[in-house]
SEDREN-544095 format. One record per residue: residue number from 1; y, x, z of N, C-alpha, C, CB in turn. Coordinates in steps of 0.001 Angstrom, whole numbers, always signed. Each point is the difference from the previous one (the first is absolute). Glycine has a CB too. Layout:
PT   k     n.v     n.u     n.w    ca.v    ca.u    ca.w     c.v     c.u     c.w    cb.v    cb.u    cb.w
PT NUM       Y       X       Z       Y       X       Z       Y       X       Z       Y       X       Z
...
This chain:
PT   k     n.v     n.u     n.w    ca.v    ca.u    ca.w     c.v     c.u     c.w    cb.v    cb.u    cb.w
PT   1  +29544  +96235 +101385    -755    +601   +1177   -1148    -346     -46   +1561     +67   +1294
PT   2   -2399   +1182   -1136   -1422    +106     -33    -839   -1076   +1519    +559   +2993   -1416
PT   3   -1042   -3464    +944   -1002    -948   +1094    -952    +451    +232    +481   -1704    -527
PT   4   -1267   +2406     -73   -1156   +1271    +302   -1316   -1419   -1393    +590   +1739   +4247
PT   5    +248   -2936   -4663   -1139    -683    -608   -1614    +417    -863   +2331   -1032     +65
PT   6   -1571   +2281    -603    -421    +372   -1348    -252    -579   -1326    -594    +974   +1474
PT   7   +1574   -2049   -1515      -6    -670   -1439    +711   +1059   -1103    +219   -2613   +1157
PT   8    +605   +3710    -997     -63    +536   -1295    -717   +1248     -31   +2002   -1078    -510
PT   9   -2643   +1360   +1067    -783   +1176    -346   -1148    -567   -1295    +321   +1182   +2844
PT  10    -999   -2091   -2631    -732     -45   -1291   +1099    -468   -1396   -2424    -726   +1647
PT  11   +3710    +113   -1125    +979    -451   -1242    +817   +1519    -509    +529   -2896   +1160
PT  12    -819   +3808    -725     +88   +1062    +193    -721    +920   -1735     -15    -807   +3275
PT  13    +827    +780   -4822    -995    +474    -788    -775   +1196    -282   +1100   -1381    -494
PT  14    +294   +2526    +897    -528   +1206    +418    -781    +764   +1528   +1791    -212   -1803
PT  15   -2186   -1167   +2160    -107     +58   +2005    +424   +1269    +438   -2183   -1400    +370
PT  16   +3468    +872    -365    +858   +1640    +716    +743   -1012   +1408   +1110   +2098   -2979
PT  17   -1621   -3468   +2840    -168    -407   +2071   -1047    +388    +543    +921   -2040     +53
PT  18    -756   +1976    +761   -1515    +704    +890    +601      +3   +1594   -1135   +2114   -2199
PT  19    -123   -2698   +3248    +723    -248   +1088     -66   +1414    +541    -461   -2590    +370
PT  20   +1448   +2550    +676    +464   +1260    +693   -1373    +593   +1247   +3056   -1090    -357
PT  21   -3805    +506    -123   -1426    +226   +1322    -494    +855    -876    -823   -2298   +1455
PT  22    +526   +1950   -2434    -499   +1116   -1159     +45   +1879    +691   +1366   -2091   -2297
PT  23   -2003   +2236   +1860    -375   +1059   +1040    +718   +1172   -1858   -3176   -1174   +2756
PT  24   +3997   +2307   -2694    -356    +849    -858   +1766    -461      -1   -3153    +309   -1263
PT  25   +3774   -1329   +1724   +1537    -345    -969    +919    +642    +798    -341   -2418   -1021
PT  26     -52   +3081   +1756   +1492    +515    +877    +785    +803    -848   -1026    +195   +2268
PT  27   +1039    +658   -3108   +1267    +402    -511    +585   -1309    -937    -789   +2763     +50
PT  28    +736   -3953    -335    +165    -930    -527   +1225    -643   +1115   -2596     -22   -1416
PT  29   +1777    -214   +3217    +950    -827    +821    +800    +679     -71    -982   -1093   +1338
PT  30    +700   +2721    -894   +1185    +768     +46   +1307    -175    -858   -1720   +1332    +642
PT  31   +1633   -1241   -1556    +318    -264   -1493    +782   -1068    -326   -1903    +876    -424
PT  32   +1355   -2273   +1187   +1011   -1289    -104    +490    -159   +1197   -1089   -1222   -1631
PT  33    +717   +1665   +2954    +719    +239   +1101   +1502    +626    -394   -2363    +300   +1286
PT  34   +2362   +1083   -1675   +1397    +687    -350    +324    -532   -1483    -408   +2351   +1522
PT  35     +94   -3150   -2542    +631    -457    -599    +806   -1136    +403   -1387   +1062   -1164
PT  36    +550   -2137   +1556    +444   -1083    +283   +1330    -410   +1171   -2468     -66    -910
PT  37   +3146   +1436   +1232   +1104    -272    +395   +1363    +356    -758   -1434     +98   +1838
PT  38   +1129    +345   -2473    +889    +768   -1411    +416   -1507    -726   -1700   +2793    -650
PT  39    +207   -3289    -111      -1    -272   -1450    +212   -1322    +550   -1531   +1704   -1637
PT  40   +1994   -2154    +710    +566   -1898    -522   -1414    -941    +210   +1981    +733   -2492
PT  41   -1596   -1273   +3479   -1434   -1207    -245    +163    -691   -1273    -270    -707   +2515
PT  42   -1239    +720   -2813    +388   -1304   -1739    -328   -1434    +268    -931   +1742   -1975
PT  43   +1763   -1870   +1708    +349   -2039    +315    -210    -584   -1479   +2387      +2   +2088
PT  44   -2985    +765   -3388    -370   -1091    -941   -1227   +1164    -284   +2500   -1801   -1128
PT  45   -3212    +835    +127    -900    +759   -1194    +759    +454   -1411   -1989   -1538    +922
PT  46   +1305   +2759   -1199    +652    +429   -1400   -1140    +141    -620   +2086   +1191    +498
PT  47   -2067   -1226   -1596    -688     -77   -1521    -623   +1893    +226   +2236   -2318   -2000
PT  48   -3783   +2115   +1798    -441   +1052    -339    +622    +786   -1360   -1886   -1086   +1320
PT  49   +1587   +2647    -765    +298    +361   -1622   -1056    -335   -1244   +1217   +1935   +1160
PT  50    -499   -1752   -2088    -914    -267   -1278   -1187   +1012     -63   +2075    -861   -1354
PT  51   -2034   +2142   +2092   -1118    +573    -207   -1107    +118   +1142   +1465   +1022   -1584
PT  52    -752   -1907   +2193   -1210    -127   +1840   -1235    +735    -376    +454   -2795   +1015
PT  53   -1040   +1607   -1996   -1150    +437    -121    -753   +1458   -1083    +334   -2670    +814
PT  54    +390   +3514    -792    -179   +1498    -421    -276    +806    +929   +1333    -227   -1515
PT  55    -709    -526   +2998    +180    +803   +1366   -1387    -401    +531   +2808     -85    +565
PT  56   -2686    -761    -528   -1023   -1459   +1038   -1146   +1479   +1475    -965   -2921   -3540
PT  57     +85   +3700   +2278   -1081    +919    +103    +427   +1018    +219   -1215    -883   -1148
PT  58   +2189   +1315   +1074    +762   +2008    +104     -75     -25   +1217   +1976    +633   -1739
PT  59   -3181   +1307   +1475    +331    +685   +1890   +1116    +677    -576   -2507    +686   +1647
PT  60   +2696   -1043    +459   +1179   +1065    +267   +1478   -1039    -245   -1598   +2603   -1102
PT  61   +1525   -3372    +756   +1373    -892    -504   +1461    +974   +1336   -1880   -3506    -806
PT  62   +1596   +3187   +1966    +477    +499   +1102    +874   +1039    -683   -1942    -566   +1713
PT  63   +1006   +1850   -1850      -9   +1092    +125   +1307    +395   -1281   -2861    +100   +1212
PT  64   +2520    -709   -2069    +516    +284   -1446   +1358   -1300    -234   -2934   +1088   -1077
PT  65   +3190   -1789   +1878    +923   -1017    -375    +830    -481   +1047   -1480    -581   -1592
PT  66   +1225   +1068   +2939    +952   -1067   +1401   +1245    +766    +187   -2118    -875   +1705
PT  67   +2666    +211   -1491   +1300    +426    +279    +748    -607   +1126     -37    +445   -2221
PT  68    +405    +608   +3372    +434   -1059   +1105   +1559    -786    -143   -1562   +1648   +1610
PT  69   +1987   -1667   -3092   +1169    -567    -179     +23   -1278    -511    +664   +1993    -179
PT  70    -595   -3508   +1083    -356   -1099    -598    +844      -1   -1115    -789   -1149   +1919
PT  71    +371    +141   -3032     -69    -843   -1509   +1510    -302    +485   -2870   -1322    -850
PT  72   +3765   +1635    -441   +1232    -953     -97    -248   -1597    -142   +1070   +2034   -1121
PT  73     +21   -2844   +1856    -380   -1059    -412    +492    -406   -1358    -233    -396   +2251
C-alpha cells in the first residue's frame, strides 16, 4: 500500500510513476480508480519483457497497446 513516501518515483526507469497531485493526470487517476476494483493485486515482481527498451520512448503507447483485460497469470 502506498504511503506517499515518493521512493518509487526515481526507481521507475520509464518514469511511469508520478505523484497524484500533479496537474494533468486526472485521466490516469480515473483509470486507476476504475480498474483497481476489478484487476488483481500485484504481489510479486515479474521480469521485464525482453524488448522493453524498444518501447521506452515510444509515443502514444496507451492508445496503441492498452487493453482493459488484465494479463493472464
